[in-house]
C-alpha positions in Angstrom: 86.2 40.3 80.4 84.5 38.0 82.9 82.3 35.2 81.6 80.0 33.1 83.8 77.6 30.3 83.0 74.3 29.4 84.5 74.4 32.6 86.5 71.9 33.5 89.3 70.3 36.9 88.9 68.6 37.5 92.3 71.4 39.8 93.3 71.5 41.4 89.9 68.1 42.8 89.8 66.6 45.1 92.5 63.2 43.2 92.4 65.3 40.2 93.8 63.5 37.9 91.3 65.2 34.5 91.4 65.8 34.1 87.8 68.9 32.7 86.0 70.8 33.5 82.7 72.6 31.0 80.5 75.5 33.4 80.3 76.7 36.5 82.0 79.5 38.6 80.5 81.2 41.6 82.0 83.0 43.9 79.5 85.5 46.5 80.5 86.9 48.0 77.3 86.8 48.2 73.5 89.0 45.1 73.2 86.3 43.1 75.0 83.7 44.1 72.4 86.2 43.3 69.6 86.6 39.8 71.0 82.8 39.3 71.2 82.3 40.5 67.6 84.7 37.7 66.4 83.2 35.0 68.7 80.9 32.7 66.6 79.2 31.4 69.8 78.4 35.0 71.0 77.1 36.0 67.7 74.7 33.1 67.5 73.2 33.9 70.9 70.4 36.1 72.0 72.0 39.0 73.8 70.5 41.7 76.2 72.5 44.5 77.7 71.9 45.1 81.5 73.0 47.6 84.1 72.3 47.2 87.7 68.9 45.6 87.1 67.1 48.5 88.7 64.6 49.0 85.9 64.0 45.4 84.9 61.5 42.6 85.6 62.5 39.0 84.8 59.4 37.1 83.9 61.4 33.9 83.4 64.9 32.6 83.2 66.9 34.3 80.5 68.1 32.0 77.7 71.0 33.8 76.1 73.7 36.2 77.2 73.4 39.2 79.5 76.0 41.8 78.6 77.0 44.0 81.5 79.4 47.0 81.6 82.2 47.3 83.9 83.7 50.3 82.0 84.8 52.7 84.8 86.7 56.0 85.2 86.1 59.8 84.9 88.1 61.9 82.4 88.1 65.7 82.2 87.8 66.6 78.5 87.4 70.4 78.6 86.9 73.1 81.2 86.3 76.8 80.9 84.9 79.5 83.3 81.3 78.3 83.1 81.4 74.5 82.7 83.3 71.2 82.7 82.9 68.4 80.2 83.4 64.9 81.8 83.6 61.5 80.1 82.3 58.8 82.4 82.5 55.0 82.1 79.1 53.4 81.5 79.7 50.9 84.3 80.1 53.4 87.1 77.4 53.5 89.7 75.3 56.5 89.0 75.1 57.8 92.5 78.9 57.5 92.9 79.2 59.9 89.9 76.7 62.3 91.6 78.7 62.2 94.8 81.9 62.9 92.8 80.2 65.9 91.1 79.0 67.3 94.4 82.4 66.8 96.1 84.1 68.7 93.2 81.5 71.5 93.1 80.1 70.6 89.7 76.5 71.6 89.4 73.6 70.0 87.5 73.0 66.4 88.7 72.6 66.9 92.4 68.8 66.5 92.1 69.4 63.1 90.7 71.0 61.8 93.8 70.3 58.2 94.9 68.7 57.0 91.7 69.8 53.4 91.3 71.7 52.1 88.3 74.7 52.8 86.3 75.9 55.8 84.2 75.1 53.9 80.9 71.5 53.4 82.0 71.2 57.0 82.8 71.6 57.7 79.1 69.3 55.0 78.0 66.4 55.8 80.4 66.8 59.6 80.5 66.5 59.4 84.2 64.9 62.3 85.9 63.8 63.6 89.4 62.9 66.8 91.2 62.7 68.9 88.1 65.9 67.7 86.3 66.3 65.2 83.4 69.8 63.9 82.6 69.3 64.7 79.0 69.7 68.4 79.9 73.4 67.6 80.8 74.4 64.8 78.3 76.5 66.0 75.4 77.3 62.6 73.8 77.0 58.8 74.2 79.8 56.6 73.0 78.7 53.1 72.0 79.9 50.0 70.2 77.7 47.7 68.1 78.3 44.2 69.6 77.3 42.5 66.3 79.3 44.5 63.8 82.0 46.1 65.9 81.0 49.7 64.7 81.9 52.5 67.0 79.5 55.5 67.1 79.2 58.8 68.9 75.6 59.7 69.5 75.2 63.4 70.0 72.4 64.6 72.3 70.1 65.4 69.4 70.9 61.9 68.0 69.5 60.3 71.1 66.0 61.8 70.5 65.5 62.3 74.3 62.0 62.7 75.6 60.3 61.9 79.0 61.9 58.6 80.1 62.9 57.9 76.5 65.9 57.6 74.3 66.6 56.0 70.9 68.4 53.2 72.7 65.0 51.9 73.8 64.1 51.2 70.1 64.7 47.6 68.8 66.9 48.9 66.0 69.3 50.3 68.6 69.2 47.6 71.1 72.5 46.1 70.0 74.6 49.1 70.9 76.7 48.6 74.0 77.3 52.0 75.8 81.0 52.6 76.7 81.1 56.1 77.9 78.8 59.1 78.4 79.9 62.8 78.2 78.3 65.2 80.6 78.6 69.0 80.7 78.2 70.2 84.3 78.2 73.8 85.5 80.9 75.5 87.5 79.0 78.5 88.5 76.5 78.1 91.4 73.0 77.5 90.1 70.2 75.2 91.4 67.0 73.7 90.0 64.5 74.3 92.8 61.3 74.6 90.7 60.0 71.2 91.9 57.5 71.9 94.7 58.2 69.0 97.0 61.9 69.8 97.1 61.5 73.5 97.5 59.0 73.1 100.2 61.3 71.0 102.4 64.2 73.5 101.9 62.0 76.4 102.8 60.2 74.8 105.8 63.5 73.6 107.3 65.3 76.7 106.4 68.0 74.9 104.5 70.4 77.1 102.6 70.8 75.6 99.1 74.3 74.2 98.4 75.2 71.2 96.4 75.6 69.1 99.5 72.5 70.2 101.2 70.4 69.6 98.1 71.9 66.2 97.7 71.2 65.3 101.3 67.7 66.6 101.2 66.9 64.6 98.0 68.4 61.5 99.6 66.2 62.0 102.6 63.1 62.6 100.6 63.7 59.5 98.4 64.4 57.4 101.4 61.1 58.5 103.1 59.1 57.4 100.0 60.9 54.5 98.4 61.9 51.2 100.0 65.5 50.0 100.1 65.9 47.2 97.6 68.3 45.4 100.0 65.2 45.1 102.3 62.2 44.9 100.0 62.5 44.0 96.3 61.5 46.8 94.1 62.4 48.8 91.0 61.4 52.2 92.1 58.7 53.9 90.0 57.1 51.0 88.2 54.9 53.2 85.9 55.6 56.3 83.7 53.6 59.4 84.8 50.9 59.7 82.0 50.7 62.9 79.9 47.1 63.8 78.9 45.7 66.6 76.7 44.5 69.8 78.4 40.9 68.9 77.4 41.2 65.5 79.1 42.7 67.0 82.2 39.9 69.6 82.5 37.4 66.8 82.3 39.2 64.9 85.1 39.6 68.0 87.2 35.8 68.6 87.1 35.2 65.2 88.6 38.4 65.1 90.8 39.2 68.7 91.9 42.2 67.6 94.0 43.9 65.9 91.1 47.7 66.9 91.0 49.0 68.2 87.8 52.2 69.3 86.0 51.6 71.5 82.9 53.9 70.8 80.0 55.4 73.3 77.6 53.3 72.0 74.7 50.0 72.5 76.6 49.5 69.0 77.7 49.4 67.9 81.4 51.3 65.3 83.2 49.4 63.5 86.0 51.1 61.5 88.8 50.6 57.8 88.2 50.9 57.2 92.0 47.9 59.4 92.7 45.8 57.6 90.1 46.8 54.2 91.6 46.2 55.4 95.1 42.6 56.6 94.1 41.9 53.0 92.9 42.7 51.8 96.5 46.0 50.1 95.9 48.3 51.9 98.2 49.5 49.4 100.8 47.7 46.6 98.9 49.3 43.1 99.3 48.6 39.9 97.5 50.8 37.1 98.8 54.4 37.9 98.1 53.7 41.0 95.9 52.1 44.3 96.7 52.1 48.1 96.4 54.4 50.1 98.8 52.5 51.6 101.7 54.3 54.9 101.4 54.3 55.3 97.6 51.6 53.8 95.3 53.9 54.1 92.3 56.2 51.4 93.7 55.4 47.6 93.3 57.2 45.4 95.8 58.4 41.8 96.2 58.0 40.9 99.9 60.1 37.8 99.4 59.8 34.9 97.0 57.6 36.5 94.3 58.0 35.6 90.7 58.3 38.1 87.9 55.0 36.9 86.5 53.2 37.6 89.8 54.6 41.2 89.8 53.5 41.5 86.2 50.0 40.2 86.9 49.6 42.9 89.7 50.8 45.5 87.3 48.2 44.5 84.7 45.5 44.5 87.3 46.4 48.0 88.3 46.5 49.2 84.7 43.1 47.8 84.1 41.5 49.5 87.1 43.1 52.8 86.4 41.9 52.7 82.8 38.4 51.8 84.0 38.2 54.6 86.6 40.0 57.4 84.8 40.2 56.5 81.1 44.0 56.7 81.3 46.3 53.8 80.3 49.4 53.5 82.4 52.6 52.2 80.8 55.4 50.4 82.8 58.7 52.3 83.1 60.2 48.9 84.0 61.3 46.8 81.1 59.9 43.2 81.0 62.5 40.5 80.2 61.3 37.2 79.0 
C-alpha cells in the first residue's frame, strides 16, 4: 500500500485539471483493505475511489482520500472448447487487457480497444464502443467494502447493467472497492461488425476481419476522432447519447430529416449527442482555455490551464442550448468531483 499526502492530480485525470487531494492511497491486495478498515483516521475521512481519472472532472481540490487500485494480474479460471473465463485485477490498464486478449486469440473485447481507464472502471461504467458493451462479457465483479471489510461477489445480474450504467454508480454502492473482474471471452472466431462506421471502413479498405485488424482499425478510427489526453486534456465522450421515445424521434425527424438514429430493442431511439451539439454550432467552439473538439462535438477539451468549473460551465451552456433547440436534456457521462 502506498500513501501520499497533499497529492497533485493533474497527471491523475485526463482533463489535466490542476487539483489536489488531501490523501492518495494505492491498494494492491485484500490485506490493504483489511488495514484500512481498521484504521480510525481512514474511517473518519471522506473517501472516493478513482481509476485512471478518464471519466472524472475535478471542480475543486478534493478534501479527503482518493482510493486507487493497483491490483494487477490475469488468472485463467476455466476453459472449454468455446470460451475462457479470466479473472483480471481491477488496477490493470484496460487497453493492456484488450491487447492481451487479442494476442492470445480471445474474442469479444477487440471493439473496445483504446478506451482509457482501468479494468475496474470498465465494470463500473459499463464501457462500450462500436456495437459492444463490456457487460456482455462480464460474469462477476469481486469487491470489498472499505468501511465494513465485507467481501462480495456481484454476479452480472446483480450489477443491473444498462447503457453506461451499473449499480456501482449508486450512492449505496459507492463504498465498494473493486478487486477483480471475471470476463468470459470466446475462443471460436466471431466478430461484432454491426456498427456502421466500423463495418464501412473494413469494407471500403477491403480489410479481412481478424482480431488484430479490428483492433488496429478501431484504434485508427478513435485516434482520428478523439484528441490524445497527453496533448489536449479531455475525458473522451463528455455526454451520454440520449434515448428518446419513438414518438419524440418521429417529431424530430420531421424537422431534421438527416438526424442520425440507433433504434433500441424496446422501441425507443438513441440519438448521437455529438450531432445535437454540432447542430447548435459548438463543434470547434473555444472560450478561453476550454472548448469543444474540432473533430468531435461530443468531446470537451482543456487547451491548457482550465479549471474544472470552467469546463463544467461550458457543459451547462451546451445542455441549455440543446434543450432549447431539440427539447432533449443531455446528461454528463463524466462524473463531477467536488
